[in-house]
C-alpha positions in Angstrom: 6.2 -29.3 -7.0 5.2 -28.2 -10.5 6.9 -25.0 -11.8 4.5 -22.6 -13.4 4.8 -19.1 -14.9 2.0 -17.9 -12.7 2.1 -14.4 -11.2 0.7 -15.0 -7.7 -1.0 -12.2 -5.8 -1.6 -12.2 -2.1 -5.2 -11.2 -1.7 -5.2 -9.3 1.6 -8.5 -9.1 3.4 -9.8 -6.0 5.3 -12.8 -6.6 7.5 -13.7 -9.8 5.6 -13.5 -8.1 2.2 -10.8 -7.8 -0.4 -8.3 -4.9 0.3 -8.6 -2.0 -2.1 -5.1 -2.7 -3.4 -6.2 -5.9 -5.1 -7.3 -4.1 -8.3 -3.8 -2.5 -8.5 -2.0 -5.8 -8.0 -4.2 -7.4 -10.6 -3.4 -4.8 -13.2 0.3 -5.2 -12.5 0.1 -9.0 -12.4 -1.7 -9.0 -15.8 1.0 -6.8 -17.3 3.8 -9.1 -16.1 1.9 -12.2 -17.1 1.4 -10.9 -20.7 5.1 -10.0 -21.0 6.2 -13.3 -19.5 3.6 -15.5 -21.3 2.0 -16.6 -18.0 -1.2 -16.3 -16.1 -2.5 -14.4 -13.0 -3.4 -16.3 -9.8 -4.3 -15.2 -6.3 -4.2 -16.8 -2.9 -6.3 -15.7 0.0 -6.7 -17.0 3.6 -10.1 -16.6 5.1 -12.2 -17.9 8.0 -15.3 -18.1 5.8 -17.0 -16.9 2.6 -14.4 -18.6 0.3 -16.9 -18.8 -2.6 -17.9 -15.1 -2.5 -14.2 -13.9 -2.2 -13.2 -16.2 -5.1 -15.8 -14.7 -7.3 -14.7 -11.2 -6.4 -11.1 -12.1 -7.2 -11.9 -13.5 -10.6 -14.0 -10.4 -11.4 -10.9 -8.3 -10.5 -8.9 -10.0 -13.3 -7.5 -13.2 -11.7 -7.4 -16.4 -13.7 -7.1 -18.9 -10.8 -7.8 -18.6 -7.1 -6.2 -20.7 -4.4 -8.6 -20.6 -1.5 -7.3 -21.4 1.9 -10.2 -21.5 4.3 -10.4 -22.4 8.0 -11.9 -20.7 11.0 -8.7 -21.1 12.9 -6.9 -19.1 10.3 -9.2 -16.0 10.5 -7.8 -12.7 11.6 -4.3 -11.3 11.7 -2.0 -14.3 12.1 1.4 -13.6 10.4 3.0 -16.9 11.4 0.0 -19.0 10.3 -0.4 -17.1 7.1 3.3 -17.3 6.3 3.2 -21.1 6.6 0.0 -21.3 4.5 1.3 -19.1 1.6 4.7 -20.9 1.7 2.9 -24.3 1.2 1.0 -22.9 -1.8 4.2 -21.5 -3.3 6.0 -24.8 -2.8 3.2 -26.7 -4.6 2.7 -24.3 -7.6 6.2 -22.6 -7.7 5.1 -19.2 -9.1 7.6 -17.0 -10.8 6.6 -13.8 -9.0 4.7 -13.2 -5.7 3.2 -9.8 -5.2 1.9 -8.1 -2.0 0.5 -4.7 -1.4 3.0 -2.5 0.6 0.6 -2.5 3.6 1.2 -3.4 7.3 0.2 -7.0 6.5 2.2 -7.2 3.2 5.3 -5.7 4.8 5.1 -8.2 7.6 4.4 -11.4 5.5 6.7 -10.7 2.5 10.0 -10.8 4.4 8.9 -13.8 6.4 8.2 -15.7 3.2 11.4 -14.6 1.5 13.4 -16.1 4.4 11.3 -19.3 4.5 11.4 -19.8 0.7 15.0 -18.5 0.4 13.7 -16.2 -2.3 14.7 -12.7 -3.4 12.7 -9.7 -2.0 12.1 -6.1 -3.1 9.9 -3.8 -1.0 7.9 -0.6 -1.7 8.2 -1.0 -5.4 6.6 1.5 -7.9 7.5 0.0 -11.3 8.4 -3.3 -12.9 10.1 -4.1 -16.2 10.8 -7.3 -18.1 13.9 -7.6 -20.3 12.6 -8.8 -23.7 15.7 -11.0 -24.3 16.6 -12.5 -21.0 13.0 -12.4 -19.6 14.5 -11.0 -16.4 12.2 -9.0 -14.1 13.4 -5.8 -12.5 11.7 -3.9 -9.8 12.2 -0.2 -9.1 11.9 1.4 -5.7 12.4 4.9 -4.5 15.4 5.5 -2.1 17.0 8.3 -0.2 13.6 10.0 0.4 12.6 9.4 -3.3 15.7 11.3 -4.5 16.9 8.2 -6.3 15.6 4.9 -7.8 17.1 1.5 -6.9 16.7 -1.3 -9.5 16.2 -4.7 -7.9 16.7 -7.9 -9.8 15.7 -11.3 -8.3 17.8 -14.5 -8.6 15.5 -17.3 -7.6 11.8 -18.2 -7.5 9.5 -16.7 -6.6 10.6 -13.1 -6.9 8.7 -11.6 -4.0 7.8 -7.9 -4.0 5.6 -5.4 -2.2 3.9 -2.8 -4.3 3.4 0.8 -3.2 -0.3 2.0 -3.1 -1.4 3.9 -6.2 1.8 3.1 -8.1 -0.3 1.2 -10.7 -3.5 2.2 -12.4 -6.1 -0.2 -11.0 -7.8 -2.8 -13.2 -11.5 -2.6 -14.0 -13.8 -5.1 -12.4 -15.6 -7.4 -14.8 -18.4 -9.5 -13.2 -18.7 -11.6 -16.3 -15.2 -13.1 -16.1 -14.8 -16.8 -15.3 -11.9 -18.6 -13.7 -10.7 -21.6 -11.7 -11.1 -22.0 -8.0 -8.7 -24.4 -6.2 -9.5 -25.2 -2.6 -6.2 -25.6 -0.7 -5.7 -27.5 2.6 -2.8 -26.4 4.8 -0.8 -29.0 6.6 0.6 -27.8 9.9 -0.2 -27.9 13.5 -2.0 -24.7 14.5 -1.4 -25.5 18.2 2.4 -25.2 17.6 2.2 -21.6 16.5 4.0 -19.1 18.7 1.9 -16.2 17.6 -1.8 -16.2 18.1 -4.5 -13.6 17.3 -6.0 -12.5 20.6 -8.0 -9.4 19.8 -8.5 -6.7 17.2 -9.2 -3.2 18.5 -10.5 -0.9 15.7 -9.9 2.8 15.9 -13.0 4.9 15.2 -12.3 7.0 12.1 -14.8 9.3 10.4 -14.4 10.1 6.7 -12.0 8.5 4.2 -8.8 6.9 5.4 -5.6 8.9 5.0 -4.1 6.5 2.5 -7.3 6.5 0.4 -7.9 10.2 0.3 -7.7 12.1 -3.0 -6.8 15.3 -1.1 -4.6 15.5 2.0 -4.0 18.8 3.9 -1.1 18.3 6.3 0.3 20.5 9.1 3.6 20.6 10.8 5.7 22.4 13.4 4.9 25.8 11.8 1.2 25.6 13.0 2.4 26.1 16.5 -0.5 24.5 18.4 -3.5 22.1 18.0 -6.0 25.0 17.7 -4.6 26.1 14.4 -5.5 22.7 12.9 -9.0 24.0 12.7 -8.1 25.9 9.6 -6.7 22.7 8.0 -9.9 20.9 8.9 -12.0 23.6 7.2 -9.9 23.6 4.1 -10.0 19.8 3.9 -13.7 19.9 4.4 -14.2 22.3 1.5 -12.0 20.1 -0.8 -13.4 16.8 0.3 -10.1 15.7 1.8 -8.6 14.6 5.1 -6.1 16.2 7.5 -2.7 14.7 8.1 0.5 15.9 9.7 4.2 15.6 10.2 5.9 13.6 12.9 6.3 16.7 15.0 2.5 17.3 14.9 2.0 13.7 16.1 4.7 13.9 18.8 3.1 17.1 20.1 -0.3 15.2 20.2 -1.9 17.6 17.8 -2.9 14.6 15.7 -3.3 10.8 16.4 -0.5 8.6 15.1 -2.8 7.3 12.4 -2.7 10.7 10.7 1.1 10.9 10.4 2.5 11.1 6.9 6.0 9.9 6.3 8.4 6.9 6.3 7.4 6.1 9.9 3.8 6.9 9.3 1.5 6.5 6.3 2.6 6.6 2.7 0.0 8.7 0.7 -0.5 9.3 -3.0 -3.4 11.8 -3.3 -4.1 13.9 -6.4 -3.5 17.0 -4.2 -1.2 17.3 -1.1 -1.2 20.6 0.7 1.7 21.0 3.2 1.2 23.8 5.7 4.1 24.8 8.1 6.0 21.7 7.0 9.7 22.3 6.3 10.1 19.2 4.0 12.3 16.7 5.9 13.4 13.7 3.8 11.4 11.3 5.9 8.2 13.3 5.5 8.6 13.9 1.8 9.1 10.2 1.2 5.6 9.7 2.5 4.0 12.1 0.1 6.3 11.8 -2.9 3.7 9.9 -4.9 1.3 12.9 -4.8 0.3 14.2 -8.2 0.5 17.8 -7.0 2.2 19.2 -3.9 1.4 22.7 -2.7 3.5 24.2 0.1 2.6 27.1 2.4 5.5 28.2 4.6 7.0 31.5 5.9 10.5 30.4 5.2 11.4 30.9 1.5 14.4 28.6 1.9 12.4 25.7 3.3 13.4 22.4 1.5 9.8 21.6 0.7 9.8 24.3 -2.0 12.3 22.3 -4.0 9.8 19.4 -4.2 6.5 21.4 -4.4 4.7 22.0 -7.7 3.3 25.2 -6.2 4.5 27.3 -3.3 3.2 30.2 -1.2 5.6 32.1 1.0 3.5 33.6 3.8 1.6 33.3 7.0 -0.9 30.4 6.8 -3.3 32.3 9.0 -3.6 34.8 6.1 -3.1 32.4 3.2 -5.5 29.6 4.1 -8.7 31.8 4.7 -8.2 33.2 1.3 -7.8 29.8 -0.3 -10.9 28.5 1.6 -13.0 31.5 0.4 -11.8 31.0 -3.2 -12.6 27.2 -3.1 -16.0 27.8 -1.6 
């Protein structure tokens, strides 16, 4: 094993292409590499198209790519991918290993931390480097984003998952050049206890909830599924998508993929409009990264007004049509 000062990024794939979070991880990796005097590398695991993916990674700001390719590794295989990334880490000994805070990243990062006996910080929004000790600290929101926990790692690599949109993404540069290192994994695929059997894709129209720049969410205060038509109209005018609280999902007013919160999707849009949502801690943790939060609620004492940048106390059936007309 050769110790390096590489910042290693896990390049997650989505439908055979790089996940949108790669540019954010690349920007963060470059910042840490510059402060620590290191370089930025990435590892990806693919069933095919290693050359094309490697070029994309380099254009995103990566200096070196570790390409693990094999048709038997394609798809969502947490056990196999954990073993593969662990072998890469044992060979190159990176100082930091970064994942996106996605379903895949949140699954793999703890597995690797246990296997490598390495420190782990999840759902991080900021990183700092002490100029004297060179110690890296990771910050993550806690208690529904009411506080910030500072995590310091003692060991290599320091593994962390990074919240979506916490970092300004890097700019792609197709002229960049870098090194591509093919990597062969060495373990018995037949011995794996978890195997990828089938992937069922939900049909979704429009932008994904986590990608939207505008999210209009509804909660208990809407009363029934029919009233979500107003939210759909407002979201359509603003070019956004409709989300909801856990109550809305539990009442089957929305599919689970549209739930915003700790137990749903974490969103960071430019504009988050919460209609009939009281502002429970779990829900607010899911939208705390929004640039602007607008609340519409009949209860002037609803907790959400303490977190909203703008608030309207009133009946949404009267308020939303007025907003829709003004936006049109």
